[in-house]
C-alpha positions in Angstrom: -0.2 0.0 0.0 2.7 2.4 0.9 4.3 1.9 -2.6 1.4 2.5 -4.3 0.6 5.9 -2.5 4.1 6.8 -3.1 3.9 6.0 -6.9 0.5 7.9 -7.2 2.5 11.0 -5.6 5.4 10.9 -8.0 2.8 10.3 -11.0 0.8 13.4 -9.9 3.3 15.7 -11.8 3.7 14.9 -15.4 5.9 17.6 -16.9 9.6 16.4 -16.2 10.6 20.0 -14.9 13.4 18.7 -12.3 15.3 15.9 -14.5 18.6 16.7 -13.0 20.3 13.1 -13.4 18.2 10.8 -15.6 19.2 12.2 -19.0 23.0 11.8 -18.4 22.5 8.2 -16.7 20.2 7.1 -19.6 23.2 5.5 -21.4 24.4 3.8 -18.2 21.0 1.9 -18.1 21.3 0.9 -21.6 24.7 -0.5 -21.0 23.6 -3.0 -18.3 19.8 -3.6 -19.5 20.5 -3.4 -23.2 19.4 -1.7 -26.3 15.7 -2.2 -27.2 14.7 -3.8 -24.1 17.2 -6.9 -24.0 19.6 -7.1 -21.5 23.0 -8.6 -22.5 24.2 -8.6 -18.8 24.1 -11.7 -16.7 21.5 -11.5 -13.7 20.3 -8.2 -15.1 16.7 -8.1 -16.2 15.6 -7.1 -19.8 13.4 -3.9 -19.4 11.4 -4.5 -22.4 7.8 -4.9 -21.9 7.8 -3.7 -18.0 4.9 -1.0 -17.2 5.7 2.4 -16.3 3.9 2.0 -13.0 6.0 -1.1 -12.2 9.2 0.3 -13.1 8.5 3.6 -11.2 7.6 1.4 -7.9 10.9 -0.6 -8.2 13.1 2.7 -8.8 11.4 4.1 -5.8 12.3 1.0 -3.8 16.1 1.0 -5.2 16.3 4.7 -4.3 14.6 4.3 -0.7 16.9 1.5 0.0 14.2 -1.1 0.2 15.2 -3.1 -2.6 18.7 -4.2 -2.4 21.2 -3.7 -5.4 24.3 -1.8 -4.7 24.6 -0.4 -8.3 20.9 0.2 -8.7 21.1 1.9 -5.4 23.9 4.3 -6.5 22.3 5.0 -9.9 19.1 6.4 -8.4 20.1 7.5 -4.7 20.2 11.2 -5.7 17.5 11.1 -8.2 14.7 13.3 -8.2 11.0 12.5 -8.4 10.9 13.6 -11.8 14.2 11.9 -12.5 12.2 8.6 -11.6 9.2 9.2 -13.7 11.4 10.1 -16.6 13.4 6.7 -16.2 10.0 4.7 -15.7 8.5 6.4 -19.0 11.6 5.3 -20.7 11.4 1.9 -19.6 7.7 1.7 -20.6 9.0 2.7 -24.1 11.4 -0.4 -24.6 9.9 -3.1 -26.8 9.2 -6.3 -25.1 12.1 -8.9 -25.6 11.5 -11.3 -28.7 10.9 -15.2 -28.2 14.2 -16.7 -28.2 15.4 -18.5 -31.0 16.2 -21.5 -28.9 13.1 -23.3 -28.0 14.4 -24.7 -24.8 14.8 -28.1 -23.7 11.4 -29.9 -24.2 11.5 -31.9 -21.0 12.1 -28.7 -18.8 9.8 -26.8 -20.7 7.1 -29.3 -19.9 8.2 -29.6 -16.2 7.8 -25.4 -16.4 4.3 -25.7 -17.8 3.4 -28.0 -14.8 5.2 -25.9 -12.2 3.8 -22.4 -13.6 0.3 -24.0 -13.3 1.0 -25.3 -10.0 2.5 -22.1 -8.6 -0.5 -20.2 -10.1 2.0 -17.8 -11.8 -0.5 -16.7 -14.4 -2.9 -15.6 -11.6 -0.8 -12.4 -11.2 1.6 -12.1 -14.2 -1.4 -12.8 -16.6 -2.3 -16.0 -18.8 0.5 -15.2 -21.1 3.0 -14.3 -18.4 3.2 -10.5 -19.9 2.6 -8.7 -16.5 0.3 -5.9 -15.5 0.7 -2.4 -14.1 2.0 -4.0 -10.6 3.5 -7.0 -11.8 6.5 -7.6 -14.2 6.5 -9.7 -17.5 8.0 -13.1 -16.9 7.8 -14.0 -20.7 11.0 -13.9 -22.4 13.1 -12.6 -19.4 16.6 -13.6 -19.0 16.6 -17.3 -17.2 19.6 -16.5 -15.1 17.8 -13.4 -14.0 14.5 -15.3 -13.4 16.2 -18.0 -11.5 18.1 -15.2 -9.2 14.9 -13.5 -8.4 12.9 -16.6 -7.7 16.1 -17.7 -5.4 15.9 -14.3 -3.8 12.2 -14.6 -3.1 12.7 -18.0 -1.6 15.3 -16.8 0.8 13.2 -13.6 1.6 16.0 -11.4 0.1 13.6 -9.4 -2.1 10.7 -7.1 -1.0 7.9 -6.3 -3.0 4.9 -8.9 -3.1 7.2 -10.8 -1.0 4.4 -12.7 0.9 2.9 -13.9 -2.1 6.3 -15.0 -3.9 7.5 -16.5 -0.7 4.2 -18.8 -0.3 4.6 -19.8 -3.8 8.3 -20.6 -4.0 8.8 -21.9 -0.7 7.6 -25.5 -1.7 9.7 -25.5 -4.8 13.0 -27.0 -5.0 16.2 -25.5 -6.7 15.5 -27.7 -9.5 12.0 -26.8 -9.8 13.2 -23.2 -9.7 15.5 -23.7 -12.6 13.0 -25.4 -14.9 10.4 -22.7 -14.0 13.1 -19.9 -15.0 13.8 -22.1 -18.1 10.4 -22.4 -19.3 9.6 -18.6 -18.8 12.7 -17.6 -20.7 11.8 -19.7 -23.7 8.1 -19.2 -24.2 7.6 -19.3 -28.1 5.2 -16.8 -29.4 
């Protein structure tokens, strides 16, 4: 609830009059998160397809120190609210990552389908795993990043929708989480 109120307050201003830092950091964002919404960097999410509202919530969490990442904290710690809004708008403009050329391992893909159904991933992230205003897309995200995020939720190192995610991942073993990440990363159109 706190995040939603903060984001609503941040979205209240629409003109980015005080963007002091984002314009100069935009290229740094692309350096790690990649051009055209696709990350080339291990364990770093692709930003394509992430809704503006969700992006803003995450940027606020990094700036406030509630979501842990030394690199992201450093990038946003002195950004104004206008900077964060401009960054969130930029993220939302990135195209969705394309379906991977590699269709994935058939056995792991089938196991992932079963795990996604059992864990009810589509209930929050949508039937096609494309996310929503308050949920990130999972479809065609980097496999290593998805696995890292799932393991972080399981170990309770990551905030956000922690209670729901901890409940979902707690009964799953590491191999299950790896197969789920493999499936989500390799879904074909």
